[in-house]
C-alpha positions, 0 to 999 in steps of 0.5 A: 500500500505504501508503494502504491501511495508513493507511485501515485504521489510521484505521478500527481507531482509530475503531472502538476509540474508539467509545462502548460502550453502558452497561449498567446493572443497575436494576430493570425497569419492570413492565408492569401487565398482566403477571403474571410481575412479581408472582410471589411470592418467599419467603426465610428470615430468614437470606437476607433478612439477607444482602441487606438492611442491619440497618435495612432488615431491621428495617423490612421484615421486623420491621415497624419504622419509621424516624424522620421527616425522616431524611436519605436516606429520600426524603422530600425527593427531588424527582427523576423516577423510580420507587420499588421494593421494596428487598427484591425490586425490585417497582415500587411508586410513581412520582415522578409520584404523590409529594407533600409530606405534611409528615410526614417520610416519603415520601408518595404518593397512588397506588401504581404498580399495585394488584397492586404492594402489599397492604393489611392491618389493623394494630392495633399501637401501640393504634390501627387502621391499614392496613399496606402491604406488597409484594405480591411479597415481603411486605416491610413498607413503611408505612401508608396513610391517608385524608387525602391529596390528590385525586384519590384522597384517599390518603396512602401513608406509606412508610418510605424504607429500604424503598424503592429509587429509580431515577432516570429517566422514570417510566412513569405 
């Protein structure tokens, strides 16, 4: 009986000390062929203000911009991972497509998928540019220019405060 008690005690101790799986709530990596991940999201300005910081709201909802070389804007981030829309977690860019443009803003030569982003004309500030916004929620992200590296020749110049970075192995 004493041995049975000892065996049961050891078994219970081992089970109670077993590592539990760590569940992290991070944006999931979308499947490019799946249409559910780009379903449109519409919220009121008040709802956006509740989930975004004032600076994030200004950039994503009022088409503002942050100063170049701002600490924390992902310009100097060299870790592997994915960049998502800070407003809706839509996958936007992979670290595999990021490059140092010297502009002070995080820059990419290709979007995660063509349906991740939307391009539109922007004639503000007395110049003609192509604005980039999130296809899912309409958040202003930055602009795209035709002076990037090969193979696309594009430079997606994004506001870091419009992005959410999740460290890990990028899918593409």
